[in-house]
N, C-alpha and C positions, 0 to 999 in steps of 0.2 A: 646632609645637616647642614646649617649655615652657618660659614667661619667668619669672623673677620679676623684676617690678617696684620700681622705687625707692620705698618709703612715701616718708613726709611728716611725720611728725610723731613722738614716739615711742608712743601712741599707739597709731597705726598700725602700729609695732615690733611691741611688746605682741602685736597679732594676728593678727601674722605670722608669732609662736610657737609656734603652732598648740600639737594636745594632745597630736601626742606628745613633747615638751621637755618639757610639765609634769611627765608621767608619769615620766621619764628624772631632770629637775631638782627631783622634791617633795623627797625627802630627800636633803640641806636646799637648799633654794632655792637660788638664781641669787645669785651675792658681790651683786651689786648690790640686787637684793631687801632681802639681812641687813643693807646698809651705809646705816643710816639717817642716821646720824652720824658722821663719819668720824674725831672728836675720843675715839669712844668704841666701837670699833671691836670685835667680837665676832663675827668670824665664823667659820663653816665650809666650806673648800673640800673638796672631792673631785679628786680630779684622779686620769686614768689614764697606763697606758703602756702601749701597745699598740702593736707594731710586725709590719704584715703582713708574711709571708714571700716572698723574692723568685722569684719564678717564670723561666721560662725564656718570652721574647717568639714562642712556636713562630706557624707560622703558622696551626693551627688557632687558638688560642687569640686571634693577633690578627684572626681573622673573629670574633672574637665585640665588635672596638672599634663603637662607633657614632658614626656621624654625620647632621649634616643632609643630606637626599638629597641625591644629584647630587656628592657629595662621596665623597672615597675617601686612604687611607693607604697609605703604603708603604715599601718601608725604603730610607732614599739611602746611608745606610750604616753597617756594625756592625764589631763587634771592635775597637771605639776606648778602651775602657778606663774614662774619665770624661769624657767629652763636656759642658763646661756651658752659658760663652756663647756667641751666634755673633753675625756679623756676618757680611752680604754685599755684598760689590762690586758694580758696574755692570754688569764682566761676568760676573758668576753663581758669584765664585767662593767659595765660602764658607768663614767663617773660625772656629775653635771653641777655647774656651779649653780646657786639661787642669789642672785646678786640682793634683791629688793629681802629675800626674807631670811637670808645670812644664813646660806648653809651649805653643804655641799653632799647632793642626796647619789645613792648611791640603787643602782637599776639591774636586776637580771632574771635573764631567760633562760630559767632552771630547766623548760619542758622541751625547749628546742623550737618552738612553735611561730617566731621572729614578733612576737610581745612582752615584752619586761612582765614578770609575774612577784617579784618579789624590790619592796620598796624601802629606804630604813634611809635616815638623816645618820651621815657617819663623821662630820665636821661640822662645826659653828665660828662662825663669825663675821664680823659687822661689816659688810660691801666686800664680802671674800666675791672672786672671780676667775682668775684663771686657773688653771689646776696641771698639770705634768704629770704624768706616772712613766715610772722606769725602772724597770722590774720591780721590785715591792719598797721601791721606793716611790714617795707620794710628793709632791711638791704643790703649795696652795700659797696664792698672793690677793691681798687684800688690797687697799690705795698705801699703805707705810710700810707693811711687812710679808717677808716671806717665809712661809714654814716650811718644815721639810718631817716628815713622818712616816710610818710604816703598815705595809697591807697588812692584816691577820689572814691567816688560811680563807678564812668566812668571808673573806672581801671588806671587812669592817679597819681600821684605820687604829694606829695607838693614840693617845693624847695628845694635841699638838702640841704643846706644852710654851716654851722662849723662841718667839720666830728669831731665825738663823742671822735674816734682816733688818731692823725696824727700821731703816732710815731714808725709803723714796722717798720724792716729794710729795708735797702738797696734792691734793687733788685741785683741778676749778675745773674747767669744760670737757677733759677728758680723762674721768678715776677708776677708767675702768684698765687695769693691768694685764695684759700675759704671758704665759712662759713658756719655753720649753728646754732642752736638755740635747743640746748637742753634739754631733760626732765626737766632740771632743771632751765630754761631760762636760762641760761647764753650762751653767745658767744663763738661758738669754731671756733677759724680762724686757717689753714693751711700757715703755713710758709715757704717756700723753702729754702734751701740753697742754698747760692750763686755760688757754684758750682761743679764738677762732683763727687771728695772726696780732702776732705781740711779741717785743722783746723779753723774755725769761728770764727772772732772776737768780732761779738756780738752772744753770744747768746741764743739771740731769732730765729737764723735762722736754720731749720731743728729741726721744734717743733713745735707740734700741742699748740695752746695758747688758755687760754678760758679765757674768755674777759667779763666784768660785762655786761649788756644790755643798759648802760645809758654812757659804758665807762669811770663811773669814776675809776677803775683798773685793773688791768692785771698781769695775771698768766703764766709761760708755765706749762700746762699742761703736756707733755711727750716731749723727746729730742728722738735723734738721727734718730728721720726721715726726708730723703733727702727728698721727695716731696710726700705728702699724696696728692695730688689731690680730691680724689674721698675718701669719706668715710663717716658711716651716726652709726645714731643711731637703736640697735633693737627693732622694734614695742613692746613686749614682754618684754626683758629683762630691754633694756633701756642701756646697752652696747654699748659702741664705739667700730667700727670697721672700718678699713681704707686698703687700697693698697698702702704701698709705692715704688715707683719707683727704680728699682733696678740702680747701679752705670755701669759706660761704660767702654768701653775700660778693660773691662776684658775675655773675648772672645764671642762668638756668644753665647756659652751655659752657661753666668755666666755674668752678677750677677744674680737672680732670682726676679719674681717683688711679691714682699712679701703681706701676706695679715695679721694685726697685731690685734690684743686687746685689744688697745690702753690705758691705765689705767693711772690715777692718777699718776706723780711721777716715774710714768715705764723711762728707757733708752733705744735704742732698734737698738743702735748696730754702727750706721753710726757714723762715715765714715774709721770707723778702720775693724770693724768686720761684716759681715753678712754673711746673709744665713744660717745655721746651725752651727755658731759658728768657720765660717770661717774666716783666716785671708786678708784682702787686704793689696798684697803686695807692692803700692804704695806708705804708709802712715803711719806714726807713732804715737801711744797715745803719748802725752804728757810727757815732760820728768817726769821721776819716777815713770811713769804706763803702766805693762807691757801688751801686747795683752791677756794675759791673765788674766788677773785682770780686764779688759776692756769688752773681753766676758761674763769672769763673776757676770760685773755689769749688765749686758745685760739682754732684754728680747727677747728669738728667736723668728722666725714667727711661725702663727699658722698655715700658708698655703705658699704656693709656685708657681708662674705660669709660663708658657714660660720667658726666659730673651725677654728682650726691647720689651714687648707687648704695656707696655706708658699706666699703667691704668688712668684711668680719672672718669671721676664724676659715684659717685654710690650712686643706691636709692634701699632703703627695701620697698620691696613690701607689703603694708598695704590692698589692695583691694579687693572687690569680686569678680570682673570682669574674672579673670583668674584662670583655677581650683583650687582646696585648697591644689595639691601637690607645687604649685609656688609661694605660699602665704607665707609671711614672710624670704622670699628670697632676697639675696643683687642682683643687675646686675649690672654690670661695664661696662662702652664704654670704651674700646677697641683703644685707638690710633692708634696705630700701628707702627713699627719698622723704622729706618733708617741707622740703623748701623748690623742688623744680616740678615746673608748666610745661610738659607734662611729668607727671610721675616716674623715675628711675629705678630699676633696684629691684626686689621681691622676686631674686630666683639666685636657683646657681648657676655659677661660673664656671666650664673648666678651662685651666688655661693650659696650652696643646704644647708641647717641649718636645726638643727634637734635637738629642745627641747635646743633652744637658741645657740645652738656652730656650725660650720662649722664640715660638715664632707665630700662635693668634691666640687669639680668646673666642672660643663659641658658647653657645648654651647648654645648660645642661637639664634644670629641670626650668622649668618659664611656668607660669600660668596661676599664680599667686596672686597676680596684680588683676585688677579686670574694670572694666568700665558697669559703675552702680546706677542706675538711674537717681534713686532714692536718696542717694548720700549728697548731701551740700557739694561737695567737689566735685560729684560725678564718676567716683573713683572708690572702691573697693579693697580691702586684699584681705588672706587666708591666714594672714601672721606675718608678722617680720622679723627674721630668719637671723642664725646669730650664733651658733656652734653648728660645729663638724670636724668629725671624726670617723677614722676608718677602725671596726672593729677586726678584729683576728680571724669571721668568716670571711670576709672581702666587704663585705656590707658597709656603704658609707651611713652615718649618725649625723641628721642633721635635728637644731632643735629651732623652735617657734616657740619666741619671751612672753608674746602677747596672750596668745590663744592656749600655750601651758603646754606646748604637743612636743613630740619628737617623733620623728619619721624615721623608718629605715629602706634604705636607696639600694635596692640588690639586682642584678643583672639572673635572667629566670631564661634565659633563650631567644630566639626568634619568633617576633610575633607577641611580646608579653605584654608589652605597652603602646602604648599613646598614639596621638597624634604626629605624626612627628613634622607635618608641616607647620605644625603650630610652634614650632622651637624657634622661637624667634628672640634677640636678645628685645629686651623691653625696651621700650620707647629710646632704642637707641642711635634711630634715624639720624642721622645730623650731627652727632655725635665722632668727634678727631678720635680715634681709638688705634693708638702704635706706637710706634718707636719715637719716644722724643728728643732724643739723642743716642751721642754712641754709651756704649757700654763699658765706664771710664777706671773700672775694678784700675785700685791702685796694689801693684806685687809689694811685700816689704823689703827694705833696700839690703842688700847683701854687705855682710862687715863692718856692720853698726859699730862693735863694740871697739874696734881698733884706730877708731876715726877720730878719736881726741890728740889720741898717744900721736898719731901718724897728720893731723892739723895741727892741733894749738900748740905751733913751740912758737913761742914768744922773740922776737926779735932786741928785747931789750930789756931791760932787767925789770922788778919785778915791781906791784904797782899796790901803795897801802889796803887793806881794806876792813875798814872796822863795822858792827850796826851799837848802835845808841842799844838796843834790845837785848845783850848779850853778848857775850866777853867769846874769847878765844878759849874754845873747847871747854864751854860750861852752856848748861843748859838751857833753852830756846821757850819760852813764855809758852803757855798752855792759849794763849791769846792766836795764836798762828798756828795751832792745829788746826786737822779738818773737822776734829770733833767738837772741836771750840766756837771761837768766833772766825777761825778759815781768812785769818787775813794776812797780807803779806807782813815782812818785818823788817823794818826802816834799814838803809842801808847808806854807808858814807864810804867813798875813796878819795884816792889820791888824785891829781892830773896827771893825764899819761901823758908818754914826751911828747917831745915838739914833732907836728908831721899826724897827733889825733883828730879825727874828724868825727868820732864816733863811740860808745861804747855798747858793748850789751853782756847779757848776765845771762849764766846756766845754774840752775842750781837743783844738787844730784844728792842721790842718797844711794854711797855704794854698798850699804851692807846690806842693799835682800838680795834674795841668795838669786841670780837672773844675770846676763850680763846684755845690754850694758844697763850701767845706775839707773833708777829709776830717777823720774825727771819731776820734777814738780814747777819748776818756776823755766822760762825763756820770752827773753824782753831783750829787744835792740831798736837799734837808729836811736841811743840815747844822744843827746845833741852835746858834743863836746865839750860847752860851757855848761856845762851840766853833772856836779860828782853826788849827789846825793839824791836818793827815794826816800819818800814820807815813808808810813807804814800804810797799809787797808790802800792799794792801788789796786781801781776798778779793772774786775777779769776781764775787759773789751777790748776785740780785738787792736783797735787805736787809740793811743792813750790821747784826747785834747791837749791834755798837759802833761807834760813836757812836748808840746805839737812835736807830731809825725811819728811816738814812737809806739812800736808794732810790738805785739806779744803774739804769744805763740800757743801751741799743745805742751799741755802737761802729757803726762802716762798715766791721769786721771781720764783724760779723754776729752777738758776742758782748756778750757784760752785762758791764762794767765798765771793767777800765782794757785798753789793744791798744797796743802799745807800737811804735816807732817803724821803720819800714820804707821807707824812700825805694828806689826803684828802683836797682840800682847803676851806677853811675857819677856820677849826676846829684849835683852840688856838694851841699852844707850844707841840706839844709831847715828852717827858722826853726816849731818847735811852740809856740802860744803856751797859755801855762795860763791862764786867763783866770779869776777868781772876781767871782762877783755876790752881794751882799747886798740881801736883799730880806725887803717889810715884811711877810711872810706867808709859812704852809710852803705846797709846793703840793701841791693834788690831780691831782697824775698817779700812773697805778700803774706799776709798777716793771718795765724794759722796754721803757720809753717812747723814741720817739726823738727826733732833734734838732729836728722843725718844730714836736712834741708840747710840749720842753721852752720851745721858746723862745716859744711862744704862751702858755703856761699862766704864761711870766714876765711877759709882756705890760703894763707900768703898774706895776709892782711891785718895780724896782729902783733901790733907792736912792744905791749906791753901786758903782762898778767899779774892778778892778784888773787885772793878768795881769806877768805874768814868762814871756821867751820864750828856751828855749833851742836850739840845735842838734844838727844830728844827721847825717854819711853814711856808708853800708856802705862795708866794706872790701870788698875782691874776695878772699875765700878765699885764693883761690889765683897771688894776684900778695905 
């Protein structure tokens, strides 16, 4: 079976491009070849709009689908209108969301013949999309809300009630939230970008969120992910992998769909850097940050697939029904392009994993896309694929949300299926498929809890710190809380001692039940002549005024100020606004975390001071 191996360098990627792609893109060359200097960008992009015609999945056409030897595909359910994401319970009950219908459908095969014979709507909410089943607990996500409910013995669900989370960001171009329960019991929620490529005003867009299973807390797990609908946890390592949608309108052969190793705290380039540290000519990073700096702080994809293929739901295979070489691999439904010539996607792709690491892509189900002389575009499709999940029977279940079908893919023994010679990646000639860079996963730093006492020992006396917004030991106004305006409070401080070159500010909540304290704000390289900050400092990595100021990552996972949000019912928490006078400016990239900042400050603290404010959340129902 043809396999596209994961290349190991940019040079290997260029070799993978092949003559066909060069012929297609000779006039003009790809954006990445035109764009030598991002500050003097003058590029020509040729974009395509090519939507294959929708074709009915007749038995004759389905017979033309190609799978590896021994595998077969059959219709599990049909006439479903708009089946999207799939989750399967331990008893084989299949749940599928229908975004356009606005409900969750339960499907059961009670007689074991491989076809659903029971169908029932068990939940409904507008724009319901992602679904996850964890034992008898079911999680559902819409654009803004996450619901948790319980399965009954007959497979139906208890009423949804109030959402456990109601503040996911407003949607735009990518409203289709997905979620999964991780090996740690936490919820992982993909929140797509509002746009093709832009600076998001809400830092939770274009991220992977980590949410407590009761909704009591949430953080940004990873950022710079344009739209990672499909993701999953490797069954042996527990590590998180996801397929991200590439930027549109960079050309037929750019940007690739990215396979990422998603690690807590990492950034993945979007919207300014894509593929193997290539610069997006349409957008510039925030003021004060160069493309090179943004790329240096971003994690490159581990693999890249055919541009515009539109990866959807991903499932790691954990069953025993497939042959051993197919187990532990990831399978991805590729929805298919609307903006590439020739079209790409319209297939199921297998990501081959060895020893917990991906080593190649190969086609698993192809033939949904075909040339069609009667279509204006010359192409037709048997379906736009969306959901993919494994059942306890060891089969994979695949949804087509255009023709309203769910398919069942099973291993049926030697010679049971199809024309393996036709198993080729859909129009992948010329696609640069492979590793875009090193897997730069960052392990957590040890000893973080002890860093502050070991490092932040001032050489001189204290400096006076005050806030016009609150007095020492008094409540901080609601405007500065996360669930209100979420703006930073104003701060004033006395001049540091002789030799002061800059100031750094660290705001923490030590009353959280964890070590180290919860970080609300990191900001440094404040010039020595500046001794105050106004309220509402923008949450950008670098500030234009005061010039040169950098901001770091808070424990919500965004950059800049993140307001107070203690648990409901807690007594008031103390918030420590600490100001440090330093004898140097810090050579520290924007977006750095607490550990990096404290280490950079070691031996440079001339004086320090703090003001403490308090805050307790009020239950809006009381």
